[in-house]
C-alpha positions as CSV (number, residue, x, y, z in Angstrom):
1,M,-92.5,170.2,108.5
2,I,-89.2,168.7,107.4
3,N,-89.1,167.0,104.0
4,I,-86.7,164.1,103.4
5,A,-86.0,162.7,100.0
6,I,-85.0,159.0,99.7
7,V,-83.4,157.3,96.7
8,S,-82.6,153.7,95.9
9,G,-79.6,152.8,93.8
10,S,-80.6,149.3,92.8
11,H,-80.5,148.5,89.1
12,R,-83.0,145.6,89.6
13,E,-86.7,146.2,89.5
14,S,-87.2,144.0,92.6
15,G,-83.9,144.7,94.2
16,N,-83.5,144.5,98.0
17,S,-82.5,148.1,98.2
18,H,-86.0,149.0,96.9
19,R,-87.4,146.9,99.7
20,V,-85.2,148.6,102.3
21,V,-86.5,152.0,101.0
22,E,-90.1,150.7,101.6
23,H,-89.1,149.6,105.1
24,I,-87.6,153.0,105.8
25,C,-90.8,154.7,104.6
26,A,-92.8,152.5,106.9
27,L,-90.4,153.4,109.8
28,A,-91.0,157.1,109.0
29,E,-94.7,156.7,109.8
30,K,-93.6,156.9,113.5
31,F,-92.3,160.4,112.8
32,K,-95.1,161.7,110.5
33,E,-95.9,164.5,112.9
34,T,-92.4,165.8,112.4
35,F,-91.4,165.1,108.8
36,Q,-92.5,163.7,105.5
37,I,-90.4,161.3,103.4
38,H,-90.6,161.4,99.6
39,P,-89.2,158.6,97.5
40,I,-87.5,159.8,94.3
41,D,-87.2,157.4,91.4
42,I,-83.8,157.7,89.7
43,S,-83.9,154.4,87.8
44,A,-84.4,156.1,84.4
45,V,-81.9,159.0,84.9
46,P,-79.5,159.2,82.0
47,L,-75.7,158.9,82.5
48,W,-74.1,162.3,82.8
49,D,-73.1,164.1,79.7
50,E,-72.5,167.8,78.8
51,G,-76.2,168.3,78.1
52,K,-76.6,168.5,81.9
53,W,-74.4,171.6,81.8
54,G,-76.1,173.3,78.9
55,N,-74.8,171.7,75.7
56,K,-77.8,172.3,73.4
57,D,-77.2,169.3,71.2
58,L,-77.6,167.0,74.2
59,S,-80.0,169.0,76.4
60,D,-83.4,167.5,75.4
61,K,-83.0,164.4,77.5
62,W,-82.3,166.5,80.6
63,E,-85.8,167.8,80.7
64,F,-86.3,164.5,82.6
65,W,-84.2,165.9,85.4
66,Q,-86.4,168.9,86.2
67,P,-89.0,167.2,88.5
68,I,-86.2,165.5,90.3
69,S,-84.3,168.8,90.7
70,H,-87.5,170.4,92.0
71,A,-88.0,167.7,94.6
72,L,-84.4,167.9,95.8
73,Q,-84.6,171.7,96.1
74,N,-87.7,171.3,98.3
75,C,-86.2,168.7,100.6
76,D,-84.3,169.4,103.8
77,A,-82.4,166.1,104.0
78,L,-81.7,162.9,102.0
79,I,-81.5,159.2,102.6
80,V,-79.4,157.4,100.1
81,V,-79.7,153.6,99.8
82,S,-77.0,151.9,97.8
83,P,-76.5,148.2,97.2
84,E,-73.0,146.8,97.2
85,Y,-72.0,145.6,93.7
86,G,-68.6,144.0,93.5
87,G,-67.4,145.9,96.5
88,M,-68.6,149.2,95.2
89,A,-71.5,151.6,95.3
90,S,-74.0,151.1,92.5
91,P,-73.3,153.0,89.2
92,M,-76.8,154.5,89.6
93,I,-76.0,156.1,92.9
94,S,-72.6,157.3,91.7
95,N,-74.2,158.8,88.6
96,F,-77.0,160.5,90.8
97,L,-74.4,162.1,93.1
98,L,-72.4,163.3,90.0
99,L,-75.5,165.0,88.7
100,V,-76.9,166.7,91.8
101,N,-75.6,170.3,92.3
102,S,-75.3,172.6,95.3
103,E,-78.6,174.4,94.7
104,E,-80.3,171.0,95.0
105,V,-78.4,169.3,97.9
106,G,-75.8,171.8,99.1
107,H,-75.4,171.9,102.9
108,K,-78.2,169.4,103.4
109,P,-77.6,166.4,105.6
110,A,-77.7,162.8,104.2
111,L,-78.0,159.4,105.8
112,L,-76.1,156.7,103.9
113,V,-77.6,153.2,104.0
114,S,-75.6,150.4,102.4
115,V,-77.3,147.0,101.5
116,S,-75.5,143.7,101.3
117,T,-76.9,140.2,100.7
118,G,-74.0,138.8,102.8
119,R,-71.7,140.2,105.5
120,G,-70.3,143.1,103.3
121,G,-71.6,146.6,102.8
122,S,-68.8,148.7,104.1
123,Y,-67.1,149.5,100.8
124,P,-70.0,151.7,99.4
125,V,-69.9,153.6,102.6
126,A,-66.2,154.3,102.3
127,Q,-66.4,155.1,98.6
128,L,-69.3,157.5,98.9
129,R,-68.0,159.3,102.0
130,A,-64.7,159.9,100.2
131,F,-65.7,160.7,96.7
132,S,-69.3,162.0,96.3
133,S,-69.7,165.4,98.0
134,K,-66.8,167.7,96.9
135,N,-68.7,169.7,94.4
136,N,-72.3,169.3,95.4
137,H,-71.7,170.2,99.1
138,L,-73.9,167.3,100.4
139,C,-73.2,166.7,104.1
140,W,-73.1,163.0,105.1
141,I,-73.9,162.7,108.8
142,P,-71.4,160.8,110.9
143,D,-73.8,157.9,111.4
144,H,-74.5,155.4,108.6
145,V,-76.3,152.1,108.5
146,I,-75.2,148.8,106.8
147,V,-78.0,146.3,106.3
148,R,-76.2,143.0,106.1
149,D,-77.8,139.7,105.2
150,V,-80.6,141.9,103.9
151,E,-83.1,139.1,103.1
152,S,-82.9,137.7,106.6
153,Y,-83.1,141.2,108.0
154,L,-86.3,142.1,106.1
155,K,-87.8,138.7,107.0
156,D,-87.2,139.4,110.7
157,V,-88.6,143.0,110.3
158,N,-91.8,141.5,108.7
159,E,-92.1,139.2,111.7
160,G,-91.8,142.1,114.1
161,K,-88.4,141.2,115.4
162,E,-86.0,143.9,116.4
163,S,-82.2,143.9,115.9
164,Y,-79.2,146.1,116.4
165,T,-79.6,147.2,112.7
166,S,-83.3,148.1,113.0
167,K,-82.6,150.1,116.2
168,M,-79.6,151.8,114.5
169,L,-81.8,152.7,111.5
170,S,-84.5,154.3,113.7
171,Y,-81.8,156.1,115.7
172,S,-80.1,157.4,112.6
173,I,-83.3,158.7,111.2
174,R,-83.9,160.7,114.4
175,I,-80.3,162.1,114.2
176,L,-80.8,163.0,110.5
177,L,-83.9,164.9,111.5
178,D,-81.9,166.9,114.0
179,Y,-79.2,167.7,111.4
180,A,-81.9,168.7,109.0
181,N,-83.2,171.3,111.4
182,A,-79.7,172.5,112.3
183,L,-78.6,172.9,108.7
184,I,-81.6,175.0,107.7
185,Y,-80.0,177.7,109.8
186,V,-76.7,177.2,107.9
187,R,-78.3,177.6,104.5
188,Q,-80.3,180.6,105.6
189,K,-77.5,182.4,107.5
190,G,-76.3,184.1,104.3
191,N,-72.6,182.9,104.3
192,V,-73.0,180.3,101.6
193,D,-71.4,181.6,98.4
194,Y,-71.7,179.3,95.4
195,K,-70.8,182.1,93.0
196,Q,-67.4,182.6,94.3
197,F,-66.8,179.1,95.6
198,P,-68.9,176.7,93.5
199,Y,-66.7,173.7,94.0
200,G,-64.6,172.1,96.7
201,M,-60.8,171.9,96.7
């Protein structure tokens, strides 16, 4: 059974990105024979500081991270949902991807889902693809999904209407599952060496 972790980067309790996560979890019911999807709440994760790397004076707060780390280590793939804030990925998602390490997400495939209330959404994709995986070795799959006009999209979904975006989302989940199965082999092959090469160039 493949385990997929999903995180929302919305800073709002009732943000549309959270609703998109719920929608994706509902879509995943179609594939429940093949994989399980596990939402991870990152809304209370602290901003990075040296406590995450062992500074004893700052380490107490990072006990909070342990269950998240455990869940990530036990997953085979990720779905990352980021709203677009001012043409950027949300600070919460950027902080999350700064915190995760190779033991948690290295050589695991991830599907990027960007959410926009209008016709935007491309900038978080470009930002995260370029600047979020050098040291944690997360593998963004080639496909991504941009949920534009998200409120209209979710209204249509609730009314049972299909769209290119909904079809693309279902397709991308299937592709993510294929990558998850393939990259298990990569991680188990024995060539990954985080001791000698812990960071990218």
